[in-house]
C-alpha positions as CSV (number, residue, x, y, z in Angstrom):
1,M,34.6,-20.4,48.2
2,I,33.7,-22.8,45.9
3,F,30.3,-22.2,46.4
4,L,30.7,-18.3,45.6
5,R,32.6,-19.5,42.0
6,Y,29.0,-21.7,41.6
7,V,27.0,-18.6,42.2
8,K,29.4,-16.8,39.6
9,L,29.0,-19.9,37.2
10,Y,25.4,-19.8,37.5
11,S,24.8,-16.1,37.3
12,L,26.8,-15.6,34.0
13,V,25.4,-18.9,32.5
14,S,21.6,-17.4,33.0
15,V,22.7,-13.9,31.3
16,F,23.8,-15.6,28.5
17,C,21.3,-18.0,27.8
18,A,18.9,-14.8,28.6
19,S,20.8,-13.2,25.9
20,I,20.9,-16.0,23.6
21,A,16.4,-15.5,24.1
22,M,16.2,-12.2,23.3
23,T,18.4,-12.1,20.8
24,A,16.1,-15.0,19.2
25,H,12.8,-12.9,19.9
26,A,14.0,-10.0,18.7
27,A,11.4,-7.8,15.9
28,D,12.0,-8.1,12.7
29,K,13.0,-4.5,11.8
30,L,11.0,-3.8,8.1
31,R,11.7,0.1,6.3
32,V,8.0,0.5,4.6
33,A,7.8,2.7,2.1
34,V,3.6,3.7,1.9
35,A,2.2,5.9,-0.9
36,H,-0.2,8.2,0.2
37,K,-0.9,8.4,4.6
38,G,-4.8,9.0,4.3
39,L,-5.7,6.6,1.9
40,W,-8.1,4.8,3.6
41,D,-6.2,1.6,2.0
42,T,-2.4,2.2,2.3
43,G,-1.8,4.1,5.1
44,V,-4.9,3.9,6.9
45,A,-4.7,0.3,7.1
46,M,-1.1,0.4,7.8
47,I,-1.2,2.8,10.3
48,I,-4.8,0.3,12.2
49,A,-2.3,-2.8,11.6
50,E,0.0,-1.3,13.9
51,R,-2.2,0.3,16.5
52,Q,-4.4,-3.1,16.9
53,G,-1.1,-4.8,17.5
54,F,-1.1,-6.9,14.4
55,F,2.4,-6.1,13.6
56,A,3.5,-6.9,17.1
57,K,1.5,-10.5,16.5
58,E,3.6,-11.3,13.6
59,N,7.2,-9.9,16.1
60,L,7.2,-7.1,13.3
61,D,9.4,-3.7,13.7
62,I,8.0,-1.5,11.5
63,Q,8.7,1.8,10.4
64,L,6.3,3.8,8.2
65,R,7.5,6.2,5.6
66,Y,4.8,7.7,3.6
67,M,5.2,8.7,-0.1
68,V,3.6,9.8,-2.8
69,N,5.0,9.1,-6.3
70,A,5.6,5.1,-6.9
71,P,8.4,5.8,-9.5
72,E,10.0,8.2,-6.0
73,I,8.9,5.2,-4.0
74,I,10.5,2.2,-5.8
75,Q,14.1,4.6,-6.1
76,T,14.1,4.0,-2.6
77,M,14.2,0.8,-2.2
78,I,16.6,0.3,-5.4
79,V,19.1,2.6,-3.3
80,G,18.4,0.7,0.4
81,E,16.4,4.2,2.1
82,N,13.1,1.4,2.2
83,D,12.9,-2.1,2.6
84,V,9.3,-2.5,0.8
85,A,6.6,-0.4,-1.1
86,I,3.0,-0.4,-0.5
87,G,0.4,0.8,-2.9
88,V,2.4,1.8,-5.9
89,G,1.3,1.9,-9.3
90,A,1.5,-1.5,-11.1
91,L,2.2,0.4,-14.3
92,A,5.1,1.9,-12.4
93,V,6.6,-1.4,-11.4
94,I,6.0,-3.3,-14.7
95,G,8.0,-0.2,-16.6
96,A,11.2,-0.7,-13.8
97,Y,11.4,-4.1,-13.8
98,G,11.4,-3.6,-17.7
99,K,14.0,-1.0,-17.5
100,G,16.0,-4.1,-15.8
101,V,15.6,-2.9,-12.2
102,P,15.6,-5.6,-10.3
103,V,11.9,-5.1,-8.4
104,R,9.0,-7.7,-8.1
105,I,5.4,-7.5,-7.1
106,I,5.1,-9.3,-4.0
107,S,1.1,-9.1,-3.5
108,A,-1.7,-7.3,-4.8
109,E,-3.0,-4.2,-2.9
110,M,-5.8,-2.9,-4.6
111,T,-7.8,-4.8,-7.4
112,G,-10.7,-2.6,-9.5
113,N,-10.9,1.1,-8.8
114,E,-12.2,3.5,-6.8
115,Y,-10.9,6.4,-8.5
116,Y,-13.2,9.0,-9.5
117,W,-13.4,12.2,-11.7
118,Y,-14.7,15.1,-11.0
119,A,-15.5,18.9,-12.5
120,K,-16.4,22.5,-10.8
121,T,-20.4,22.2,-10.2
122,S,-20.5,25.5,-12.4
123,S,-18.6,23.5,-15.4
124,P,-20.8,22.4,-18.6
125,I,-18.8,19.1,-17.9
126,N,-21.4,16.3,-17.1
127,S,-20.2,13.6,-18.1
128,L,-17.2,11.7,-20.6
129,K,-19.0,12.9,-24.1
130,D,-18.3,16.2,-22.4
131,L,-14.3,16.1,-22.4
132,K,-13.4,16.3,-25.9
133,G,-10.8,19.3,-26.2
134,R,-10.7,19.1,-22.2
135,T,-7.6,18.7,-20.0
136,L,-7.9,15.8,-17.3
137,G,-5.4,15.9,-14.3
138,H,-3.2,12.9,-12.9
139,N,-0.4,12.3,-11.2
140,S,3.4,11.2,-12.3
141,P,3.8,8.2,-15.2
142,G,2.9,5.0,-14.0
143,T,0.9,5.7,-10.9
144,A,-2.1,4.5,-10.7
145,A,-3.5,7.1,-11.2
146,H,-1.7,7.7,-14.5
147,L,-2.9,4.6,-15.6
148,S,-7.1,5.3,-15.2
149,A,-6.0,8.6,-16.6
150,L,-5.4,6.2,-19.8
151,A,-8.0,3.8,-19.1
152,L,-10.8,6.8,-18.9
153,K,-9.2,8.7,-22.2
154,S,-9.9,4.9,-24.2
155,H,-13.0,4.3,-22.8
156,S,-14.8,8.2,-23.5
157,G,-13.7,8.1,-26.7
158,V,-12.8,11.9,-26.9
159,D,-9.8,13.4,-27.3
160,V,-9.2,14.4,-24.0
161,K,-5.9,16.0,-22.9
162,L,-4.1,14.4,-20.3
163,V,-2.0,16.8,-17.4
164,M,0.3,15.7,-15.3
165,S,-1.2,18.0,-12.7
166,G,0.8,16.1,-9.2
167,G,-0.8,14.7,-6.3
168,M,-4.8,15.0,-5.7
169,P,-4.9,17.9,-3.5
170,D,-2.8,19.9,-6.1
171,N,-5.7,18.6,-8.7
172,L,-8.8,20.0,-6.2
173,T,-6.5,23.6,-6.3
174,Q,-6.4,23.5,-9.7
175,V,-9.5,22.1,-10.6
176,L,-11.5,25.3,-7.9
177,S,-9.0,27.6,-9.9
178,G,-9.7,26.5,-13.4
179,Q,-6.5,25.7,-14.2
180,I,-8.0,22.2,-15.4
181,D,-11.0,21.5,-16.2
182,V,-11.1,18.1,-14.5
183,G,-9.6,16.7,-11.3
184,Y,-9.2,12.7,-9.8
185,G,-9.7,11.7,-6.4
186,L,-9.3,9.1,-4.0
187,P,-11.7,9.1,-0.4
188,P,-11.1,11.0,1.4
189,T,-9.8,14.0,-0.8
190,G,-12.8,16.3,-2.2
191,L,-16.0,14.1,-0.2
192,D,-16.1,17.7,2.1
193,K,-16.2,19.7,-1.3
194,L,-19.0,16.9,-2.6
195,Q,-21.1,17.2,0.2
196,K,-21.3,21.1,-0.2
197,G,-21.6,20.6,-4.1
198,E,-19.0,22.9,-5.0
199,I,-17.8,20.0,-7.2
200,K,-19.4,17.2,-8.8
201,V,-18.8,13.8,-10.1
202,I,-18.8,12.8,-13.9
203,A,-17.1,9.8,-14.1
204,L,-16.6,6.4,-11.6
205,G,-13.6,4.1,-11.9
206,S,-15.8,1.6,-11.4
207,E,-18.0,2.6,-14.4
208,I,-14.4,1.5,-16.6
209,P,-15.1,-2.1,-17.4
210,A,-11.1,-2.2,-18.3
211,L,-10.4,-0.9,-14.6
212,R,-13.2,-3.0,-12.4
213,D,-11.4,-6.4,-12.2
214,L,-8.2,-5.0,-12.4
215,T,-5.6,-5.1,-10.0
216,L,-4.5,-1.0,-10.0
217,R,-1.7,-0.9,-7.0
218,V,0.5,-3.7,-5.8
219,N,3.0,-4.2,-2.9
220,A,6.4,-4.2,-3.8
221,A,10.2,-5.3,-2.9
222,T,13.3,-5.4,-4.3
223,A,14.6,-9.0,-5.5
224,D,17.7,-9.0,-3.2
225,Y,15.4,-8.3,-0.3
226,L,12.8,-10.9,-1.4
227,S,15.5,-13.8,-1.6
228,A,17.0,-12.6,2.0
229,K,13.9,-12.1,3.9
230,R,11.2,-13.7,2.5
231,D,9.9,-15.0,5.6
232,V,9.1,-10.9,6.6
233,L,7.4,-9.7,3.5
234,T,4.9,-13.1,4.6
235,K,4.2,-11.8,7.8
236,L,3.9,-7.7,6.5
237,I,1.3,-9.0,4.1
238,R,-0.3,-11.4,6.5
239,A,-0.3,-8.7,9.1
240,R,-2.1,-5.9,6.9
241,T,-4.6,-8.9,5.7
242,N,-5.6,-9.3,8.8
243,A,-5.3,-6.0,9.6
244,I,-8.0,-4.9,6.7
245,R,-10.1,-7.5,7.9
246,W,-10.7,-6.0,11.4
247,M,-11.1,-3.0,9.7
248,Y,-14.4,-4.0,8.1
249,E,-15.4,-6.1,11.2
250,N,-15.1,-2.7,13.2
251,R,-16.7,0.2,10.9
252,N,-17.0,2.5,13.4
253,E,-13.7,2.2,15.2
254,S,-12.1,2.2,11.3
255,I,-13.9,5.4,10.7
256,K,-12.7,7.7,13.9
257,V,-8.7,6.3,12.4
258,F,-9.9,7.4,9.0
259,A,-11.6,10.5,9.9
260,E,-8.9,11.1,12.6
261,I,-5.8,11.0,9.9
262,N,-7.6,13.1,7.1
263,N,-9.0,15.9,9.8
264,I,-12.7,14.8,8.2
265,D,-16.0,14.6,10.2
266,E,-16.9,11.0,10.7
267,G,-20.1,11.3,8.6
268,V,-18.1,12.9,5.6
269,A,-14.9,9.3,6.3
270,R,-18.1,6.8,6.3
271,Q,-18.9,7.5,2.6
272,V,-14.8,5.3,1.7
273,F,-17.5,2.4,1.9
274,K,-18.8,2.9,-1.3
275,F,-15.9,3.1,-3.1
276,Y,-13.2,0.1,-1.3
277,T,-14.9,-3.5,-0.3
278,L,-13.0,-5.9,1.8
279,E,-12.4,-8.1,-2.4
280,N,-11.0,-5.4,-3.6
281,L,-8.4,-5.1,-0.9
282,A,-7.0,-9.2,-0.9
283,P,-3.4,-9.7,-1.3
284,A,-3.8,-12.2,-4.1
285,P,-4.1,-12.8,-6.8
286,I,-2.6,-10.5,-9.2
287,K,-5.7,-9.8,-11.7
288,N,-5.7,-9.3,-15.1
289,L,-1.2,-8.3,-15.5
290,D,-2.0,-8.9,-19.0
291,W,-3.7,-5.6,-19.9
292,N,-1.4,-4.2,-17.5
293,L,1.7,-5.6,-19.5
294,R,-0.2,-4.3,-22.9
295,E,-0.4,-0.7,-21.1
296,A,2.8,-0.9,-20.3
297,E,4.5,-1.5,-23.7
298,K,1.5,1.1,-25.4
299,Y,2.4,3.9,-23.4
300,Q,5.9,2.8,-23.7
301,F,6.4,2.1,-20.4
302,V,8.9,-1.0,-21.7
303,S,11.3,-0.7,-24.6
304,K,9.7,-4.6,-26.1
305,P,7.4,-6.9,-24.1
306,L,8.2,-8.8,-21.4
307,T,9.0,-12.8,-21.8
308,P,7.0,-15.4,-20.8
309,A,10.0,-16.1,-18.2
310,Q,10.1,-12.3,-16.9
311,V,6.3,-11.9,-16.2
312,K,7.3,-15.5,-14.2
313,T,9.5,-13.3,-12.6
314,L,8.2,-10.6,-12.0
315,V,5.4,-12.0,-10.0
316,D,6.3,-13.5,-6.5
317,L,3.5,-13.5,-3.9
318,V,4.6,-14.1,-0.4
319,Y,1.1,-14.6,1.4
320,V,-2.1,-16.0,-0.5
321,P,-4.7,-16.7,2.2
């Protein structure tokens, strides 16, 4: 009897210890809103991080949720539907923060500019000087596409009419149907049309001085989540950074994933390397934040300039390699 009691007691202790060990090693759950599933630096990078085990290595249980517009993504964090945002426009985050929304920039997502603007091949528009009096599409106010369009308009020096025309597939449809003169794109959108000669490039984001060394998109979280789960956010950004490095070290495998997700030919997909470099996707630093702040004030995303103290609070980087 005594022996049986010891056996039972030992079994109970073993189960209890195992339960504690499982709890101690339980993965951190994270709901991640990602801007655009098919983009190389946002959705594709996160999918590769998941498939190649970079999240698992950091003991993260990630739920990826693909969305489009930065303001909408930020709103989902505020109401508690998502924990973190990947690849949202810096201007949108600044605008929300200026209105009192408790959002923080936790890392850079894209520095430089990979956008291109195009017109139908039959269009008389061939360069920026031909944009006078023409319509140029962009996404919702505050998005990276909107910020890029503003910079393009300023750089062109001509009176071009900016039109909110939705996402990239919508822009492509509207250009081809003649509803707008010029659309915007990011790889892979439109690359097949370029290859077939149906559209032509009239400007590249990399040609605009203000955008060459500017952090265009960022990763963000709410102040409360950052305070409570900073270590989890650090692991997320580190995993993403390591996955992106892997993508450039294993280009053939990465292109296969990029092509698969976007349902395009691998030859077309490989053009992505003309638009993105590894350096573009570094998590730090946030470059030319002052330019973003001036644009936010100029186009009334904020009602008044942010104070130095506010700017310091706005940016709180969780991972600097």
